N, C-alpha and C positions, 0 to 999 in steps of 0.2 A: 497433332502437335500441341494444341492448347491443353490437352489432358496430360501430356508428358510434363509440360511446364508447371501445371498445377500440382502434379504428383511430386516433382522435385522441390517445389516451394514448400509443400507440406512436410516432406522428409527433412528439409533443412530446419524448419520451424520446430518440429517435434524432436529432432536429434539434439537441439540445444537444451532441451529440458533435462538432459543427463547431467548438466552442470548445475551447480548451486552456488550460493554466496560462500565466501571463504571464512565463515564463522558459524558458530552454533547458536549463540544468543547475542542480542543487542538491546540496549536501552537508550532512549534519547528523546528528542523533542521534534515536533513538526509544527511549523509556523506558516499560516496562510493569511489571506486577506480578511477572512471572516472569523477565524478561530485559531487557537493554539492548543497543542496537546502533548501529553506524555505518551510514549510508545514503547512497547516491549515486543520483540520479535524472537521466535524460537524456530529453528530449522528442524523439521521432522525427519527428513531424509534428503537425498539429492534432488534439488529442484522443487521441494515442497516446504512450506513454512506456515505458521500461524502468527498472527499479529493482533495484539490488543492495544487499543488507544483510548485514553481518557481525555476528553475534550472540554475546553471552556470556550464558550462563544463570546465574542467581544460585546455583543448586544446584551444578552442576559440568558444564561443557562449553561448546562453541561450535559454531556452524554458519554456513553461508553460504546465503542465499536469493536467488533471481533471480525477478523478477516482470515480467509484461507487464501494463500498466495502460491503461485507457481513462479519460478524464475528460470531465466536462460542467460547464458553468457553471451555478451556482445562485445565487439571490438577486441578485447583481451580478457584474461581471467579476472581483472580487477573491476570490470564493468558488468553489471547485471541488469537485464530488463525484467521487471516483475509485474505481475498482473493477478487479479483475484477478485473475490466477492465475499460479502458477509452481511452482518446485521448491525443495527445500532438501536440503542434505547436511551432515553434521557428525559430531562425536564427543562422546559424553556418558558419563562414568564408565566409560571403557574399552570403550564400545560404539559401533558405527557407526549413524548415523541417516540415513535417506533417506525423502523423502516429498513430498507436494504441499501447496501453500499457496493460500489465497484471501486477498483483501483488499478492504475497503470502508472509505472514510473521507471526511472533510470537511477541506479545506485552506483557510486564509485567507492570502493574500499581502498584506503591508502595501504599499500603493501607493507610498509615499514612501521605502521602505527595502528593501534586498535580503534581507528576512527573510520566511519563511513558517512558519506554525504549523499543526499538523494533529492530528486525533484520529481513530483508526481501530480497526478490528477485523480481526484476521488469524488466522482459524482454520486449522488444518493437521492432516494425517493422516500418521502415520509408517507406512512399509511394513515396517519391521523390528520383529518382535515384541519386547515388553518395553521398548521405548523410549517414554517419556512426556515427551519434552523440550518439546513444544509443546502442542497440544491445542486445544480449542474455546473457551477463555476468554482469548485473547490480545488485550486491549485496551491501547492505548498512546497516549501524547502524543508529538509530535515537533516539533522546531524545525530549520529548514534555512536555510543561507545560499544565496541564489539568484544566479545569474550567467548 
């Protein structure tokens, strides 16, 4: 019985990847407690997208992140759960930063307007010792213009 429940749960999860966000491109901002950034997202096909982010850290520094993301429809066609992984590179207080990022979030696309809102969590790990530019507590809100 446990195997059947697990198989059904997996089927539901993977069936959702057939859906994608209701736009091809989006540009916007993402603002969190530690940083703010510009973002550009491009849908590759149904359920797959790439996203580039340019960050400015409130303390001192900047970085660029690149993410590969999957999305699945939840609640209705206007809500999408997205998740993914990627890399970042940057400069903080005269130190070089390089690391990996993850992301998971919920996005709402207004059906009658070219606007999407999101809330997400983007943990990251730096490979360079002594750099604490990101971390495990990067929660943020975003707004994007879609086209």
